[in-house]
C-alpha positions in Angstrom: 0.0 0.0 0.0 1.5 3.4 -0.9 2.0 6.0 1.9 -0.7 8.5 2.5 0.0 11.8 0.7 -0.5 14.6 3.3 0.1 17.5 0.8 -0.8 18.1 -2.8 0.4 20.8 -5.1 -0.6 21.6 -8.7 -1.3 24.5 -11.0 -4.9 25.4 -11.9 -5.8 27.4 -15.0 -4.4 30.9 -14.8 -1.2 29.9 -13.0 -3.0 29.6 -9.7 -1.0 27.3 -7.4 -3.3 24.9 -5.6 -2.1 23.7 -2.2 -3.9 21.1 -0.2 -3.0 19.9 3.3 -4.5 16.8 4.9 -2.8 17.6 8.2 -0.2 20.0 9.5 2.9 18.1 10.7 6.6 18.8 11.1 7.2 18.4 7.4 4.6 21.1 6.4 6.9 24.1 6.6 9.7 22.4 4.6 7.1 21.3 2.0 5.7 24.8 1.8 9.2 26.4 1.5 10.1 23.9 -1.3 6.8 24.4 -3.1 7.0 28.2 -3.1 10.7 28.1 -4.1 9.8 25.8 -7.0 7.0 28.1 -8.0 9.4 31.1 -7.9 11.9 29.3 -10.1 9.2 28.4 -12.6 8.2 32.1 -12.6 4.6 31.5 -13.4 2.8 31.9 -10.0 -0.1 34.3 -10.3 -1.9 33.4 -7.0 -2.5 30.7 -4.4 -5.5 28.6 -3.6 -5.2 26.9 -0.2 -7.6 24.0 0.4 -8.0 22.8 3.9 -11.1 20.6 3.3 -10.6 17.3 5.1 -7.8 18.7 7.1 -7.5 16.7 10.3 -5.6 19.5 12.1 -2.3 18.3 13.4 0.3 20.5 15.0 -1.2 23.9 15.9 2.3 25.4 16.1 3.0 24.4 12.5 -0.4 25.6 11.3 0.3 29.0 13.0 3.8 29.2 11.3 2.3 28.4 7.9 -0.3 31.1 8.5 2.4 33.6 9.5 4.6 32.6 6.6 1.8 33.4 4.2 1.4 36.9 5.7 -1.5 36.1 8.0 -2.7 38.9 10.2 -5.6 39.0 12.7 -7.5 35.9 13.9 -5.6 32.7 13.3 -8.3 30.2 14.4 -11.7 30.1 16.0 -14.0 27.4 17.2 -17.6 27.2 16.3 -19.9 24.9 18.2 
């Protein structure tokens, strides 16, 4: 059985980079850095689409670092019951 893929990256029409996280783990920041560096090298990035559907959560520290790395300001998380 192949290992579970926790991240996905692909380009959508219009050079929109689609990023999907199934879970935030210790590899998430390294993956994001490598993904953004590759996009920069390809010189075709026009925008980002970040898909967190089905995200099981994971390490809140890593999720907060990803949020900050992408220029996040304001509320990072909230809980709705």
